[in-house]
N, C-alpha and C positions, 0 to 999 in steps of 0.2 A: 431486649434494644434493638432498635428497627435500625433496617439496612440505613436509609438516612441517614441518622446518626451516627452510624459507625463509620462510615464512608463519606458522606457528605455530597453523596450522588442527588442531583439534583433532578426535580418535576422534568419527565419529557414523554413520549410516545411510548416505551416501552416499560412506565414506571410500572412496579405491581410484578414485573416477572422477574424469576432466577433463571442465572445461567451457572452452571456448574462446566469448568473447562479443567480436564489433566491438558496442561499447556506448557511450553516451554521456547525457547528460542522467541521466533517474532512473528510467523502465521497466523499463529491461533491466540496469540496472546493482542494482536494488534485486530484480530477480527473482535474478539470478547473486547475490547477498549473503544471501541465504535459504538458496540451494545449498551457499555456503560453511559456512554455519552448521551444514548438516546435517553436514559433515564433506569435500565436495568439493573438488576443488584446481580453484579459479577461474582463470584466465589472461586479462586484461583486457587485450584490443589497442586502443592509440590513435593516433589522427594524430599527427603530429610536434608541435602545439602543444598536446595535450592533449586529455581529455575538458573539453569547454567550461565543465562544473559545476563544475570545477577555482575556476574565476572567479566563480561565483555570489555570493559574500560572503566576510569573512574572519572571523566570528563564531566560529570553533572555536581560538583564538588564535592566528590570522591562517592558518587555513585554512578552507576552504568548509564549512558546518556540513553543505550537501545532499553531501557530497564522501566528509567522514568516514562517514556514516549509511551510504553505501550501497556503499563499495570495501572493507572492513575485511578481512582476510584474504586479500586476490587478490594478485597476481602484475601487473605491469606492463611491457606491450612495446610498445616504438613500432613501428608495419609501416607502412608504404602499401601498399598490396595493386595498387596500381595501378603500383608496377614490379617486373617480370620476375621479379628474386631473390627478393622478398618476398613474392609470389603463391606463389612453389615454398615456402617456409618456410610459409605459410599451411597449401599442400593437407597439407605434411609434418604440421604441427599437427593436421589437420584426420582426417588417417588415423589417429591414434593417441585420438582424442577420444572420448567417448559423445556428450557434449552440445556445440551449436555455439547462442548467443542472439543475435540480431541487432537492432538497433532506428535502423538506415538508411532513410533515404529510400527509399522505394517502387521497383526497379528497379535502383536504385546498386551492388546484390553481382551481380546476373543480366548486367549490363552487361560485369562484370568475370569472369564464370563460375564465381563461385561463388554461382549460385541454389541452393534450398535442397532443392529436386526433382534438380538433377543432383550435389549433393553426396551425397545418400542414394545415387543409382546409382550412385555411386563407390566409396561408402564404406556400405553395406547396414544397418550398427548404430546408424548415426549417427543420434540422436536430433535435431530442427531446429525451432528455435520463432525467428517472427519476430515482432516486435512494431510495431504501424504505428497511424497515426494515423485511419485509415478503413478499412483494410483495403488490398488490392492491387489490385482491379479496381475498377469503376466510376467516375462522373461528379466523384467527389469524392475520391479515393484520392488525386491530388495534391496536395490542400491540407495547406499546414502546419497542424499540430496539438498546437502548446503547449496546455497544460493549459487555461489560461480559457478559451479558445477553445471548446477540447471542453466544456466549463463552459456555456457560451453556445448553443452548436449543438445539444448535445442536450438541451435544456429545463431541467439541473438548475438552472441560475442561475436561471432563469425562476420557479421553484417556491420560491425560496431568498432570505432577506432580509425587512426591512420590509414590510409591505402598499403604503407609498409606492414603494416600488422595488426593483428584483432585486440580489442580493447576490452573492457569489462565496465560495468554502467557502473556508474559511480557511488551508488549506493543499492542494497539488497534489494532489486528490483522486483525478483520473482517471489522471493517470501510478501513484499508490499502484494503484489496482484495479489498472490494465491489468500490471504489476509483478508483483505477487500474481497473476493471473490466469495468465498465465504458468508461474508456477510450480507450479501446480496440474497446469498443461498438459504440463510438464516430468517431473513427477513421475509422471501419468497414463500418457506416453508410455516411461518407463522403465518402470513396471509391466509394459505391455504386452509389451516388447522382453524381460522375464525369463520372458516366457511364449513367445515365438516367436519370441527370437531375432534379430526384424527391428525397427530404427528405423523411426519416422514421422515424419512433422511437424504440430508442432502450428500455430497462427497464432494472434495476438489482436490486438484492437484498443482503444484509449484509446473510443473513441465506441462500439463493443459494451458495454465495459464501464459505463460510464454509462447505455446504453439499458437494458441489464439492470437499474440499481436504481432507473429511471423506470418500471417495471412496473405499480407501483399508479397513479399519476399518467395514464400513458398508457391502462391501461385504463377508468379515471373519466373518460377524455376522449373513447373510441372508443363505449365500451358503456354510461357512466352519464350523469350530467348535468353534464359538463364535469372537466378538471382540478382541483384544488383551488387554491384562490388563497395569496399567499405571506400568511404566518400569522406573521411573526418566531417570539419563543418560545410558540409554541402549537400543538398539533397538528390538523391540518385534520379530523381524525372522530373523535376522544375530548375526551370534558371530561369533568369540570376536567382539564386537560394541558395545562398554562402555566408562566408568569411571574408573581410577586407580592411587591412590596415591604412591607418589615418598619419598622418605625416607624424602624430607626435607617438606613433608605435599603439594605438588605443584599436582591439579589436570590435568592429562593428557586422552585424549579420543581417542580410537584407532577404525582402522575399518578396518576391514577383508571382501572384497569381493568377493575371492574366491579362491578355492584349493591351487594355484600357491601361491597366498602371504600367505596364512596359510605355506605352507612348509618355504617359506623365513621365518617368525615370527619365527617358531619356531626353526629354525638354527642359524638364527642372534641372534634376541633379548632373547629370553627364553634358547639358547646353549643347545638345549635339541633335537636333529632331527629328533628321533624317535617317541615324540612324534605326528609328523603329522598323524603317522597312525595309531597310538590309537585305539581301536575300538570305545572308545564313542567319539570321535573327529573326524573320518576319514572324515565327511563330516557337511556341515551346518547344517544341521535338526538332526545328531546328535550333533553337539554343543550346538544348541537350547535346544535339551533334557536335555543335561548337563552341563546345562549351571554354575550350582555352584560349581563342582569339576573344571570346566575351569577357571574359576573366580579367585578360589582357588588358582591354579597353576600360573595363571598370575599375581595374587597381588602378590605373596611371592616375585617374579622377581624384581617386580617394588620397592616394599618397600625395600628392598635391594639395589636400585641405587640412586643416587643423580640426580635429576632433568636435569643438563649438559649430563649425563650419557647417562640417559633413553632416551633422545630424541637425541643421539649419534647412539645407539643400532638401534631406530627404523629408523632411516636414512639410517643405515647402510643394514636394513631389506625393507627398500623402502616400509614400514609402511605408512598407511595414518594414519594422527593422528593433533591433533588440543588440547592446552593447555586450560583450564577453565579460561576464561578472564573475567576482571572487566568490569564498562565503563570507569573507571580510565584508565584502560589498553588500551581499546577501544581508547581513547583520544590519545593514543601515538603509535599506530600501524601502522607499517608501511604498512599497504595497504590502511588505512585511505587513503581517499582523500577531502580536505574540498575546496571551496570557501566563498571569503569575501561577507560578506552582510550586507549593511547598516542596525542600527537598531536605531532609535534615533541621535547620533550625533558621535556615531563611528560605526567601521566594526567590525561584529562578522564573526568569521570561523568558518562556516556552513559546514551539512556533505554536498559533490557536490551530484548529481542527479545520481541516478546508470547506467544510460545510457550514454555513450560516446558515443559523434556524431561529427561529421563536425562543425556544428552551435553554437558549446560551445564557452563559450566569457567569461568562466573564471571569472566571476562575478556575482553574483543575482542580480535583481533588487529590492527595496525595498517592503514592506509590506505596503499595505496602511493607512490610521487616518482613524478613521470612516468619510465616507462621506468628505472625501478630495478630490474627484472629483465630487461634487453633482452638485458645481455653471457650473461648465464647460460643463457637460453633459446635464444638463436640457436644456442649451444654445444651442450645439449641435443640441439637436433632438428635439430642439422646433419647432411644426406644421410641422414637417417632413412625408410624407406619404410613401407609397411602390412605388409609383410611382416616385419618385424623386429618385436623383443622391446618388450611396450608401456612407456611411462615413469609405469604405475598403482605406488602406492607399498603397492599392498597387491594381491591377488589377488579382491576383491571386483571382484564382475560384477551390474550390473543387469539 
């Protein structure tokens, strides 16, 4: 039985490639789900109790929302690589694989003989991707690295939230960033292999991704006048760029990026053209320095208008704006794209992948039940060696 028959994976640029992943939680599963969306066959290896993300919640009609999001279109194999017979099975699978992804604790696979460098020595065309919290070396490598902890360790939480207290980014942003960085790394390694014929190792960490996003605050802290303080719904270095309440209590966020926009805003929204040349507000630097007075002037106008009138004036001024919406509002947002996905015995409308491509099929393959494909996969890879024909469904090679 071919991969497309088993999982419903559609044709795409990675069709014919085999990805094996020892993965759990969010970062690695997100990476391999993106590869599956590109057509790769993804075999997800789980411990007997399963990926613990299966138990995070039951929001998706009794199934974990995290799991259905990041595991659609994969095959699930229950395997314990510490058992000799399962270690042999894993080795046979990796002999046929194009990509191996793992996000276990640093050193866990090395102790079992499956470290990335050793795997590539045995299987030179293999691309390996290691995902960790803080990297594999150094004094913090052994720290557990759950998303909120990395938000705090990286300083991200320190610049997020209201002035009164720090705040967590409301989604698992460090896990998500690591997963997407891993996808970039794997695709880059496959592109290099297409030229050289040899695989390589890539590695990403949650902390490295968060630190990369902190480049601007870091530069301000080390070379400037200090990192920006927490601003809530305001921008630390651009003004006006923040939230204002209408007479109906709705929150509207506006953004002024240059002097032309500021002049139009004063003329058409504030209806006070002279304010554009006020010595306190004549440049972005001055507006930031005098933000309290600036915000007061803008807030007075917003508070005198109902929401519809405020939005109409903003449109007339060509001012960029957005409304502060709830998750319930997101579910009804005109820009939201959804795809059906089978969960249990029914279809749920889930958010569609963010990259729009010619190979979109408009429907997600299901996330696998724990061990759903174990029997088939154990039969398929029984006795295979690297000298035997590939299990790939096409002749495509990257």
